[in-house]
Structure formats: C-alpha cells, structure tokens
C-alpha positions as CSV (number, residue, x, y, z in Angstrom):
1,X,0.0,0.1,-0.1
2,X,1.5,3.5,-1.0
3,X,2.4,5.9,1.8
4,X,0.4,8.4,0.5
5,X,-2.8,6.4,-0.2
6,X,-4.7,7.7,3.1
7,X,-3.8,11.6,1.9
8,X,-4.9,11.1,-1.4
9,X,-8.1,9.4,0.1
10,X,-8.8,12.5,2.3
11,X,-8.5,14.6,-0.7
12,X,-10.6,12.6,-2.9
13,X,-13.2,12.5,0.1
14,X,-13.2,16.3,0.5
15,X,-13.6,17.2,-3.4
16,X,-16.9,14.7,-3.3
17,X,-18.0,16.3,-0.2
18,X,-17.8,19.8,-1.8
19,X,-19.3,18.5,-5.2
20,X,-22.1,16.9,-3.3
21,X,-23.1,20.0,-1.4
22,X,-22.7,22.3,-4.3
23,X,-25.8,24.1,-3.5
24,X,-25.0,24.6,0.0
25,X,-22.8,26.9,2.0
26,X,-19.6,25.0,3.0
27,X,-16.5,26.7,5.1
28,X,-13.8,27.3,2.8
29,X,-11.1,24.4,3.5
30,X,-7.5,24.5,2.1
31,X,-5.9,21.2,1.4
32,X,-2.4,20.1,1.1
33,X,-1.7,18.3,-1.9
34,X,-0.2,15.0,-0.9
35,X,3.2,13.8,-1.9
36,X,3.8,11.8,-4.9
37,X,1.2,10.6,-7.5
38,X,-2.3,9.5,-7.0
39,X,-1.9,5.9,-6.4
40,X,-2.8,3.5,-9.3
41,X,-5.9,2.1,-7.2
42,X,-7.4,5.5,-6.9
43,X,-6.8,6.6,-10.2
44,X,-10.4,5.8,-11.4
45,X,-12.3,7.5,-8.7
46,X,-10.0,10.5,-9.3
47,X,-11.1,10.4,-12.8
48,X,-14.7,10.5,-11.7
49,X,-14.3,13.3,-9.6
50,X,-12.6,15.3,-12.1
51,X,-15.4,14.5,-14.7
52,X,-17.9,15.8,-12.2
53,X,-15.9,18.7,-11.3
54,X,-15.9,19.6,-15.3
55,X,-19.6,19.4,-15.5
56,X,-20.2,21.5,-12.6
57,X,-17.6,24.1,-14.0
58,X,-19.5,23.9,-17.3
59,X,-22.6,24.7,-15.8
60,X,-21.4,27.6,-13.8
61,X,-20.2,29.0,-16.9
62,X,-23.5,28.6,-18.6
63,X,-25.5,30.2,-15.5
64,X,-22.8,33.1,-15.6
65,X,-23.6,33.9,-19.2
66,X,-27.1,33.7,-18.6
67,X,-27.0,36.2,-15.7
68,X,-24.5,38.4,-17.8
69,X,-27.3,38.6,-20.7
70,X,-30.0,39.2,-18.1
71,X,-28.1,42.5,-16.8
72,X,-27.4,43.6,-20.3
73,X,-30.8,43.2,-21.1
74,X,-31.9,45.3,-18.0
75,X,-29.3,47.9,-18.6
76,X,-30.9,48.5,-22.0
77,X,-34.4,49.1,-20.1
78,X,-34.7,53.0,-20.4
79,X,-35.2,54.8,-16.9
80,X,-38.3,56.9,-16.2
81,X,-38.1,60.4,-16.2
82,X,-39.0,62.2,-13.2
83,X,-42.1,64.1,-14.7
84,X,-43.4,61.2,-16.8
85,X,-46.2,59.1,-15.5
86,X,-44.7,55.6,-15.2
87,X,-48.0,53.9,-16.2
88,X,-51.2,54.7,-18.1
89,X,-54.5,54.5,-16.5
90,X,-57.0,53.1,-19.3
91,X,-59.9,52.3,-16.6
92,X,-60.2,55.4,-15.6
C-alpha cells in the first residue's frame, strides 16, 4: 500500500463532499496536495471526481453567461424621467 494512499483518500473525500454540497454553503477548506502521484488504485475514482468537477464548471459558466445576458437586457431598459408617468391608467 502506497504511503500517500490515506492522504489521497482524504483529498478525494473532500472534493466529493464539496461536489455533493454544491448548492449549500460550505466553509472554505484548504487542502495539502499529498506527496507523490495518486496511487493507481485511486485513479478511476479521481477521474470520476474530475469529470464531476468539469460538469459543475460547465454549468457555472452557462449560468454566468445567462446572468450576464439578463443584466445586459436590464441595462437597456430606459429609465423613467422624473416628471413622466410610469404607467397609463386605461380604466379611468
């Protein structure tokens, strides 16, 4: 068993918890990169975590672009000058 197996397991656990709780507020937690490469028996799990992270990043990029478009549209809405009515009373 590699010496750094426990350290890599802890890092992967931390990454998975962060992905599982993506919509929740988590305390910021630093992590120390374990020494040496990831053990071969954890490679598949690490690749799955990476794939989930990439999906999350893609979703965030798309959400950010949508918000930017909505903000741009709101900025194009003319503002109401002070003396002009903001609505038209059609009922009387």
